[in-house]
N, C-alpha and C positions, 0 to 999 in steps of 0.2 A: 337880428339875425345878420346874417353876412350874405349879400348877394356876390355869385361868383359872375365876373367879368368877363376875364379873358384866361384861353389854355394853351398854353407854349411847348412845344419837345423839341429840341436838338438832339440831333446824332444820339438818342437812347434804343439800344436794340436796333430793331427795323426799319425805325423812325431817322429820316437825316433833316428832315425839317416839316414841321408840321404847327400852325397857330389857327387860332379859331375865336372868336369875337363871338362867345353867350350869353353877352348883356340881353337880359328881357328874354332869354330861349328857357324854352323846357324839355326839350326833347333835340338832341342830337345825334343824327344819326352817321356814322362813319362808315362810305364804303369802298371797296376796292376788291382787286382780285385777290385769290389765296397767295399769301405771302407779301404782299404788298405794305404791312407793317399796318394792319389796322390792332391787333391785338398788343402788338405796342404801345402803341396810343394810348388804349386802357390804361395797362399796366404802368404806364409811367405815371399815372395818376394814384394807382391803388399802391404806389410808392410811397409819394411824398407824403400822402395822407394817412398811412399808417401810423397809428400811435406808438407804436413800438419803436418807432424811428426808423427801423431797416429792415427787408425781407430776407438780404443777404443776395439778392438777385444776381445768378451767374453771369459775367459777359455784358453787363450793361451798356459798355461804348459799342456804338455800331462801329464798323469793322474797319479800321484806317482812319478813325478819328483818336482825338487823342483826350476830348472832355466832353463831357454827357451833361446835358441842363435841363431841367425840366421846371415850369413856373407856371403857378395856379395863382391870378392875379382877382381879389375879392375888392368891394367897394370901400373897405378898411386895411387890407393887408395885402404881401405880398408873400407866398410861399413857394419857396426853390429848394430842390434838391441836385447839387452839384457832383459828378462823379470824376474821377483822373487816373487813370490807370487803374482801372476795376477793381478798385477798391471799395468801401459799404457806401460812400457818398455821403456828402456832410449836408445837413438838412438846415435853412433858415428861415425866420420866420421873421418880417419886418413891416413895420407899419406904413401906409403911405408916403409918411413924411420922414420915412428915413429910418426912425427907430427899429432897435432889432429888441426882440424877445429875448429875457435873459434861456428858455429852455425851451427852444422851437419842439422839440416831443413833445413837451407839457400843454405847450400850447394849440396843438396840432389835435392834443386828444380833448383838448376843453373844444374844442369846433366840433371834429364829428363825431365823439363819443366812442367809436368803435371802427373799425376799418371798413372803409365803402363797401358796400354788399354789391354782391353779383347774384340776381335772384338766380340765375341759370345753375351756380356754385350749390345754393339752398336746395332745388331740384335734385341734384345729384348726390344729397348726404340719402346717410343710412333710414331707414323708418324711424328707428329708434333715436338717431338723434335730429329730424325732423318735430317728431314727439316731444324731446324734452326742450326744441328752440321755441315751440310755440309754447308751452306750459310755461314757461320761462316771463311771459309778456301776458300771462293770465294769472288774476287773481281769485284763488278757490278756496272754496270755506273750508277747508281741510286741507294736511300735508300730505299730498299724493302718495310719496315717499313708504311712509308711516303705513296709509291705510293698504299698498300694496302690500308690505310687510305682513302685517294684519291678516290680510286676504290667502297669502303664500302660505303662513300658519296654521288658518283656516282650514284652508284647502290640503293641507298636509294631515291634520287631524282627522277631516273626514277619510281622506284614504286609507289610515292606518287603521280606523273604526271599522270601515267595510270590508279590510283584510282580515280583522277579526271577526265580523258577523260571520263572512262567508268559512271560517277556520270551522268558526260553532255549528255553523248550518250542516257542514261535511261531518261531523262529529255527531251531532245528533239523527242524522240519515242511516250512517256507521254502527247505531247503537239499538237492540233489538225491542220490542214493543215492551216484553214482561208480563207480571201477572198482577193484577191490582189485588191489594189488600194488604194486612200485617204481616211481616214477618213471624213463622212459629217459632219458637222455643223446644231444641229438642230433651230439653229436661223436662219440661213442661208435659210433654209428650210419653217419657220414660217414666216418669211418676203414673201417668193413666195406667201404664200397662204393668208395673209393680202392684197399683192400687186394683186392676182386674185380677192382674194373679190372685192378690190374698183373697178377693173373692172368690174365686174359682176353689181355694183350699180351703178357704169358711165353709163351701158350699159342701166338697168332698167329703169335708168331715161331719157336716150335718146328715149326708145321707149314711152315712158310717154309723152316725148316731143311733139313727133310727133303726138301723140293721140290727144293732146291738139291742137296742130297747125291744123290737118284736122278739129276739131269742131270749132275753131275759124275762118279756112277759108268759113266752112260752113256761118259762121254768116259773113264773108268779104262778101262772094257772093250776100247775101242778101243785105248787105249795100256796093255792088261792087262803084258804084260812089261814096262814099263819103269816103270807102275806101281802094282804089285803090293802092294806094302810102304804107298803109299799107301792103297792099296784099303783094305786087310787094318784098318788104323785108322779110315776113316770107317764101313767097316761096325759097325766097336764102338762108334762114335759113335751111331750110326742107330738098333743096337739097344737100346742105352739110351734113348735120346731116344723108340722105338717104346715102351718100358714106360712110359714117364712120361705120354706123350699118351692111351695106352689106357686107362691109372687114373684119367685126370682127369674132374674133376665139374664142371660149371658150376656156378658159382655162384649166386644165389635172386638176381639181379636185381631182378624184379619184387615179391619178397616184402620187401626191405630197403627198396627205394623206396616201397612201400605201409606201410612201419612208420613212412618218412622223414615222407611226406606226413602221416602220420594223430598225429606226434608229439606237437601242441598239442592234441588233444581228448586223447590218454593223458594225459596229462601234465596236463592241466583236469582228468581223471576220478580223476586219484590227488588231487591236492590237494581235491576236492570231500570224497570219502571222510576225508580226515584229517581237515579242520575239522568234517565230522560227528561221528568220534569225540571231538575236543574239544569241543564242544558238548553229545555226550552225557556226557562224564565231567563236563563243570559240571555239569550235570543232578543228576547222581547226588549232585556235591559240593553243591549247593546242599539238593535236598531230605534231606541229613544236616544241612546245618545247620539246615532247616526243622522237621525232627523234634526237635532239640537245644531249641530257641528253642521248638517246644511242648510237650519236658520242660519245662522252666525253668517256661512257665505252670502245669504240672499240679504242678507242686511248689509253686510258691507257693499253688495254688489249695487242694493238700492242708493246707499250714500254718496257711492262714489258717482253713481249716473244722477242722479239728483243734483250733485254737487257740478258736473261736467256741463250740464241741461242749463241750471242757472247762472254757469260763467260767462263772460261777455267777452268769446274771442273773436279775433279782428278777421279780416277778409273773409266771410263765411266759413273760417275753419273751425274744425273739432279736432278732438281725439278720439282713437277707439284702443282695443289692448295695446294694438304694435305699430301704429303710427297714428298719421294724421289725416283726416279727412277735409274734404270740400264738397256742402252739400251733401254729405251722407256720402260722398263715393270716395272711395282712396285715393289718395292725393298722386300715386303713380300711376292708376287708373285715367287720368284723363289726362288729355294730348297736352304735346309741347308747349303749345303758344297758351294754353289757359293755365298752365302751373308756373310758367313765364310772369302771366299777368297775375298770378296769386300770389307768387314770391313777392313781387313788386310790392302790392298792396299791404302786406304784411312789412316788409320793410320801412315801407316810409310811412308806417301808424308811429316811426319815433319822430321825436324833433330835436335834432341837433341845431347847431348855430351855423353850420355849415353843411349844406342837403345837397347827396350829391349820388348817384347810383348808377353803376354801369352793366351794361347786359352782353357779354359777349354770345357770341354764335348767335344772335337777332336774325340770323335768314331765317330761324324757325318760326319767325313772326310774320305774319299776313298785315296787310294795309289795315284791315279795319283794328286788328290787337295793336299796331304803334298809335291806332288814334286812340283804343283805349286809354294804351300806355302812358299818350301825352296830356290826357284828358284829365287822370290822375295824379300826374304831373305840376299839373298846374294848379288843381284844388289842392296838394299838398307842399305847394313852393317848391318842388325837387329839381334838381337838372338832373335830367337822365341821358346818360352817355350809351350808343346803343351800334353793336358791329354788325353789318353785314356783308354778305358777299354782293361786288356790283361788278359781272364780267363786262359789262356795256358804259360803264361810266355816268352814269346816267341821273347818281344822286346830287347833292349839295354840297358836301362834303367827299371828296373820293382822293383817298391815298395810290400814288403809281408810283411804286420802286421806291417808296420811303418818304416821297415828297406828295403835300396835301395843295392839290388842285385848286 
């Protein structure tokens, strides 16, 4: 691991001259009034440690000067960026014995692994950006993007089913209760009426036959001697018909006609009852589908919750549906100093060869916070540069009009 020994800035932006020996240090606080060059000092090292080689910063050279130069010296090499005429600057990396690296930008990339990190920049990211950055550092037992997609699909499925359920419930409410029973056939009732009319005709005919028989009896009585045999036969017929007539029950003409007249209403009621029963059955089936969709949502949520709960998140962090949390509290809701400390804890989990972190607006940090940051920097072997407003010039490193006192 490379140990940083010295930091030097000449004519870069708001800094005319500043040089600090940082050998053995883990926390360097750069103080000064607003506009004194504090941010320029930190920007200078952000430029030379940019793995892409340059951020194309506008007007890097201090007003009135021709050349700007920033140098970071480690125990094994010297990293320099030099600007002339406001160009993009030239990056060089050389070993202490003078040997130069063929690809300076690649050498820097191998040293730092990524652009030096400002914890304050992390605190300013959106919730989703912070969440994504944190999840990139954690090994989860599932593909969170895929799981979120599955949940979105299940959620939409449940929403669709609920809309169908509401529509079917509204339909059931609009349907009449109807009449229980089976539909009646009009043809059956017509056949019954025809049978009743036939029975009436037969009865009438029987009555008429009796009348004729009685008349004939009268004739036979007058001719008894001659027609006795015929009389006996007719008597027998009469007795038979009399029994039938006396046992006859007149059909319910009115009831049959009433049923026939009301057949349409009856059958409509039967069909309505059948329709309502089918609708209720559809609702029961849809409710089962909604329950199944809810169960799928619950399963996905449990897989996600269990996986996140088991994940080894750094710095006491975790994630919720929208962003990141610190000990269960949304990151954006904790105070500014704690956000900086947590962000610093997060970034220093990485172990590049050259370990440096820069904190702008460090005035948000009190002395206790600075002590905690220094302890973390020592434990992780990082150099932390902090910019603070120092109106009275009481700090160890104070910039005054671009010059480090």
